[in-house]
Backbone as CSV, one residue per row, in Angstrom:
resi,resn,N_x,N_y,N_z,CA_x,CA_y,CA_z,C_x,C_y,C_z
1,UNK,2.510,13.390,26.005,1.671,14.025,25.004,2.333,14.750,23.824
2,UNK,1.934,14.746,22.683,2.575,15.193,21.478,1.597,16.269,20.903
3,UNK,2.007,17.560,21.155,1.108,18.717,20.818,1.703,19.341,19.612
4,UNK,0.852,19.434,18.441,1.349,20.086,17.166,0.298,21.093,16.649
5,UNK,0.717,21.839,15.704,-0.174,22.730,15.090,-0.732,21.890,13.766
6,UNK,-1.887,22.223,13.496,-2.412,21.632,12.353,-1.948,22.350,10.944
7,UNK,-1.491,21.312,9.987,-1.089,21.800,8.744,-2.097,22.672,7.934
8,UNK,-3.261,22.402,7.966,-4.112,23.029,7.313,-4.572,24.188,7.956
9,UNK,-4.955,24.208,9.316,-5.720,25.439,9.779,-4.757,26.083,10.783
10,UNK,-3.886,25.510,11.392,-2.894,26.068,12.311,-3.336,25.880,13.652
11,UNK,-4.498,25.284,13.876,-5.015,24.978,15.408,-4.193,23.862,16.044
12,UNK,-3.866,24.206,17.271,-3.097,23.268,18.143,-4.004,22.053,18.369
13,UNK,-3.604,20.764,18.335,-4.194,19.404,18.653,-3.198,18.580,19.049
14,UNK,-3.763,17.535,19.691,-2.910,16.291,20.353,-2.638,15.433,19.165
15,UNK,-1.418,15.411,18.749,-1.102,14.622,17.730,-0.666,13.030,18.164
16,UNK,-1.413,12.064,17.355,-1.252,10.715,17.897,-0.437,9.884,16.708
17,UNK,-0.908,10.108,15.386,-0.052,9.430,14.303,-0.929,9.760,13.030
18,UNK,-0.418,9.547,11.767,-0.868,9.916,10.523,-0.536,11.117,10.056
19,UNK,-1.455,11.722,9.440,-1.327,13.048,8.779,-1.318,14.140,10.023
20,UNK,-0.336,15.160,10.080,-0.407,16.094,11.122,-1.404,17.126,11.006
21,UNK,-2.752,16.737,10.894,-3.721,17.546,10.725,-4.977,17.358,12.040
22,UNK,-5.653,18.424,12.573,-6.612,18.219,13.580,-7.796,17.213,13.082
23,UNK,-8.557,17.083,14.170,-9.714,16.123,13.662,-10.741,16.693,12.727
24,UNK,-10.914,18.187,12.935,-11.778,18.884,12.143,-11.362,18.922,10.691
25,UNK,-10.108,19.087,10.393,-9.619,18.935,9.124,-9.630,17.566,8.617
26,UNK,-9.480,16.555,9.269,-9.593,15.292,8.723,-11.038,15.072,8.297
27,UNK,-11.954,15.620,9.065,-13.385,15.268,8.739,-13.642,15.905,7.456
28,UNK,-13.117,17.341,7.260,-13.449,17.977,6.181,-12.781,17.128,4.848
29,UNK,-11.562,16.732,5.102,-10.831,15.881,3.967,-11.684,14.691,3.655
30,UNK,-12.080,13.943,4.816,-12.875,12.811,4.388,-14.213,13.101,3.571
31,UNK,-15.070,14.078,3.966,-16.148,14.597,3.056,-15.671,14.958,1.623
32,UNK,-14.624,15.644,1.614,-14.165,15.931,0.265,-13.865,14.501,-0.615
33,UNK,-13.211,13.649,0.177,-12.997,12.325,-0.415,-14.179,11.503,-0.946
34,UNK,-15.277,11.613,-0.116,-16.343,11.194,-0.504,-17.003,11.763,-1.688
35,UNK,-16.964,12.971,-1.726,-17.600,13.908,-2.851,-16.742,13.339,-4.221
36,UNK,-15.456,13.249,-3.970,-14.681,12.977,-5.292,-15.154,11.524,-5.705
37,UNK,-14.985,10.620,-4.676,-15.452,9.112,-5.078,-16.791,8.952,-5.804
38,UNK,-17.837,9.666,-5.265,-19.171,9.804,-5.783,-18.902,10.388,-7.358
39,UNK,-18.359,11.328,-7.533,-18.038,11.918,-9.039,-17.526,11.115,-9.839
40,UNK,-16.520,10.394,-9.308,-15.721,9.401,-10.369,-16.603,8.319,-10.742
41,UNK,-17.515,7.884,-9.494,-18.276,6.662,-10.014,-19.578,7.084,-11.058
42,UNK,-19.900,8.305,-10.796,-20.905,8.906,-11.736,-20.409,9.310,-13.121
43,UNK,-19.189,9.663,-13.127,-18.488,9.943,-14.492,-17.443,9.151,-14.661
44,UNK,-17.560,8.106,-15.326,-16.424,6.949,-15.489,-15.253,7.421,-16.321
45,UNK,-15.438,8.425,-17.245,-14.246,8.701,-17.912,-13.472,10.039,-17.589
46,UNK,-13.802,10.336,-16.503,-13.263,11.666,-15.969,-11.746,11.549,-15.687
47,UNK,-11.085,12.639,-15.962,-9.688,12.717,-15.685,-9.526,13.330,-14.308
48,UNK,-8.231,13.313,-13.864,-7.874,14.047,-12.771,-8.190,15.458,-12.583
49,UNK,-7.860,16.188,-13.689,-7.973,17.605,-14.031,-9.531,17.946,-13.815
50,UNK,-10.349,17.041,-14.538,-11.855,17.346,-14.451,-12.492,17.145,-13.224
51,UNK,-12.097,16.161,-12.438,-12.495,15.827,-11.042,-12.151,17.004,-10.136
52,UNK,-10.817,17.507,-10.211,-10.316,18.459,-9.452,-11.116,19.850,-9.618
53,UNK,-11.345,20.211,-10.894,-12.244,21.412,-11.085,-13.661,21.353,-10.732
54,UNK,-14.199,19.983,-10.984,-15.602,19.921,-10.583,-15.906,19.828,-9.083
55,UNK,-14.972,19.235,-8.426,-15.064,18.884,-7.005,-14.393,19.926,-6.179
56,UNK,-13.667,20.999,-6.762,-13.003,21.931,-6.197,-11.881,21.351,-5.134
57,UNK,-11.021,20.266,-5.618,-10.024,19.617,-4.618,-8.953,19.959,-5.681
58,UNK,-7.786,19.912,-4.832,-6.341,20.134,-5.333,-6.034,18.798,-5.986
59,UNK,-5.404,18.675,-7.321,-5.086,17.587,-8.148,-4.261,16.816,-7.312
60,UNK,-3.091,17.351,-6.461,-2.276,16.585,-5.612,-3.099,15.829,-4.562
61,UNK,-4.028,16.194,-3.992,-4.838,15.468,-3.183,-5.401,14.249,-3.854
62,UNK,-5.813,14.512,-4.934,-6.516,13.399,-5.586,-5.586,12.402,-6.174
63,UNK,-4.234,12.724,-6.568,-3.259,11.817,-6.808,-3.000,11.090,-5.699
64,UNK,-2.678,11.714,-4.398,-2.452,11.199,-3.280,-3.376,9.888,-2.997
65,UNK,-4.690,10.182,-2.953,-5.799,9.190,-2.777,-5.465,8.051,-3.796
66,UNK,-5.222,8.414,-4.957,-4.793,7.356,-6.076,-3.642,6.560,-5.647
67,UNK,-2.571,7.116,-5.101,-1.471,6.419,-4.701,-1.749,5.388,-3.668
68,UNK,-2.608,5.855,-2.514,-2.958,5.244,-1.449,-4.020,3.966,-1.879
69,UNK,-4.277,3.916,-3.079,-5.303,3.076,-3.646,-6.727,3.180,-3.019
70,UNK,-7.011,4.462,-2.606,-8.504,4.659,-1.972,-9.337,5.014,-3.264
71,UNK,-8.738,5.572,-4.238,-9.641,5.947,-5.558,-9.173,5.076,-6.649
72,UNK,-10.048,4.573,-7.390,-9.822,3.978,-8.618,-10.391,4.492,-9.734
73,UNK,-9.677,4.949,-10.748,-10.323,5.521,-12.071,-10.591,4.453,-13.034
74,UNK,-11.614,4.530,-13.814,-12.052,3.466,-14.767,-11.405,3.965,-16.084
75,UNK,-10.949,2.899,-16.789,-10.318,3.217,-18.240,-8.943,3.864,-17.937
76,UNK,-8.054,2.798,-18.481,-6.524,3.495,-18.417,-6.288,4.670,-19.276
77,UNK,-5.468,5.355,-18.951,-5.172,6.463,-19.709,-6.031,7.902,-19.355
78,UNK,-7.321,7.577,-19.065,-8.121,8.631,-18.962,-7.824,9.319,-17.662
79,UNK,-7.280,8.929,-16.677,-6.976,9.370,-15.435,-5.749,10.318,-15.567
80,UNK,-4.757,10.219,-16.182,-3.579,10.831,-16.100,-2.623,10.435,-15.230
81,UNK,-2.911,9.423,-14.632,-1.954,8.685,-13.495,-1.054,7.751,-14.265
82,UNK,0.150,7.770,-13.943,1.138,6.911,-14.676,1.979,6.047,-13.524
83,UNK,2.401,4.929,-14.035,3.332,4.110,-13.306,4.578,5.018,-12.792
84,UNK,4.966,4.844,-11.508,6.224,5.485,-11.294,7.505,4.772,-11.839
85,UNK,7.436,3.586,-12.233,8.612,2.846,-12.696,8.777,3.124,-14.223
86,UNK,7.579,2.769,-14.970,7.812,2.562,-16.472,7.102,3.693,-17.010
87,UNK,6.171,4.385,-16.567,5.319,5.498,-17.066,4.127,5.008,-17.754
88,UNK,3.668,3.897,-17.730,2.387,3.282,-18.311,1.296,3.886,-17.699
89,UNK,0.145,4.216,-18.375,-0.927,4.683,-17.695,-1.559,3.525,-16.616
90,UNK,-1.991,4.021,-15.465,-2.704,3.009,-14.512,-3.941,3.730,-14.041
91,UNK,-4.792,2.973,-13.413,-5.998,3.389,-12.709,-5.930,3.667,-11.287
92,UNK,-5.139,2.880,-10.571,-4.890,3.175,-9.223,-3.416,2.816,-8.767
93,UNK,-2.964,3.116,-7.493,-1.724,2.682,-7.066,-0.751,3.498,-7.505
94,UNK,0.624,2.992,-7.398,1.878,3.685,-7.778,2.557,3.011,-8.940
95,UNK,2.198,1.607,-9.162,2.791,0.994,-10.156,1.896,0.223,-10.993
96,UNK,2.298,-0.273,-12.134,1.233,-1.084,-13.039,1.636,-2.477,-12.613
97,UNK,0.818,-3.352,-13.049,0.748,-4.878,-12.636,2.062,-5.443,-13.017
98,UNK,2.663,-5.193,-14.288,4.035,-5.657,-14.715,5.137,-5.193,-13.705
99,UNK,5.133,-3.955,-13.247,6.043,-3.619,-12.393,5.945,-4.031,-10.865
100,UNK,4.659,-4.185,-10.562,4.396,-4.807,-9.188,5.019,-6.104,-9.024
101,UNK,4.673,-7.061,-10.300,5.072,-8.279,-10.332,6.709,-8.435,-10.204
102,UNK,7.257,-7.580,-11.145,8.769,-7.577,-11.072,9.467,-7.105,-9.783
103,UNK,8.757,-6.247,-8.853,9.278,-5.744,-7.639,9.131,-6.971,-6.825
104,UNK,7.942,-7.799,-6.868,7.695,-8.839,-5.911,8.795,-9.751,-6.090
105,UNK,8.957,-10.249,-7.497,9.904,-11.290,-7.784,11.490,-10.830,-7.215
106,UNK,11.674,-9.561,-7.380,13.199,-9.179,-7.072,13.214,-9.079,-5.661
107,UNK,12.081,-8.908,-4.737,12.148,-8.924,-3.356,12.363,-10.423,-2.980
108,UNK,11.374,-11.243,-3.449,11.485,-12.734,-3.178,12.911,-13.334,-3.395
109,UNK,13.488,-12.756,-4.609,15.056,-13.327,-4.836,15.940,-12.768,-3.669
110,UNK,15.655,-11.444,-3.259,16.726,-11.047,-2.408,16.578,-11.618,-1.036
111,UNK,15.436,-12.209,-0.526,15.376,-12.562,0.727,15.873,-14.072,0.573
112,UNK,16.908,-14.490,1.443,17.437,-15.720,1.329,16.577,-16.711,2.207
113,UNK,16.130,-17.702,1.555,15.187,-18.667,2.295,15.959,-19.529,3.139
114,UNK,15.803,-19.895,4.277,16.431,-21.031,5.189,16.261,-22.066,4.814
115,UNK,17.541,-23.036,4.695,17.549,-24.315,4.250,17.222,-25.263,5.231
116,UNK,16.510,-26.320,5.022,15.809,-27.257,5.974,17.228,-27.882,6.693
117,UNK,17.168,-28.120,8.067,18.366,-28.796,8.543,18.464,-30.243,7.975
118,UNK,19.541,-30.629,7.894,19.800,-31.958,7.430,20.128,-32.930,8.620
119,UNK,19.201,-33.875,8.795,19.332,-34.924,9.752,20.047,-36.013,9.378
120,UNK,21.236,-36.468,10.111,21.908,-37.617,9.829,21.390,-38.854,10.603
121,UNK,21.246,-39.797,9.700,20.851,-41.064,10.427,21.744,-41.782,11.117
122,UNK,21.622,-42.369,12.157,22.604,-43.151,12.769,22.570,-44.555,11.947
123,UNK,23.942,-44.959,11.873,24.119,-46.140,11.213,23.679,-47.189,11.972
124,UNK,23.111,-48.186,11.326,22.404,-49.339,12.150,23.541,-50.122,12.873
125,UNK,23.184,-50.393,14.111,24.052,-51.203,14.789,23.818,-52.635,14.423
126,UNK,24.722,-53.566,14.814,24.374,-54.914,14.431,23.209,-55.524,15.041
127,UNK,22.665,-56.361,14.115,21.141,-56.784,14.462,21.355,-57.751,15.702
128,UNK,22.187,-57.802,16.508,22.107,-58.727,17.534,21.472,-58.237,18.775
129,UNK,20.720,-58.989,19.511,20.213,-58.707,20.747,21.035,-58.171,21.814
130,UNK,20.699,-57.206,22.451,21.426,-56.707,23.502,20.806,-56.762,24.980
131,UNK,21.677,-57.118,25.806,21.174,-57.347,27.157,21.908,-56.307,28.341
132,UNK,21.139,-55.808,29.224,21.646,-55.089,30.264,22.443,-55.896,31.289
133,UNK,23.596,-55.390,31.676,24.176,-56.310,32.725,23.438,-56.256,34.050
134,UNK,23.341,-57.298,34.597,22.567,-57.296,36.055,23.590,-57.462,37.026
135,UNK,23.548,-56.670,38.074,24.549,-56.623,39.260,23.857,-57.256,40.323
């Protein structure tokens, strides 16, 4: 059994996996997420700062949800979220579509694809009929 203290409230809990926070804090965080998600849906042009102020949530937490692709902002540039590679404005995730495609291509090029085995064909024997010796 893995027992830890919750990073949010300090309460001792049985840690299984994921964020090191207790079930009560996870529930509160999920409620905040739903509140933020509804606010973004109702206010299409909202920025991260505006959402953080209106929903009383830390900007870092909102950015984390965006990086996890749990939140999607409408209208590029309005969210204040930028690609970690090139700095282009994005609506969700960590990278823009161009950088995602480049990463995928470079990873595909780095993985050596196995070559199909070459099967050698036997040379044809003479076309004569063969008989088995009978003893």
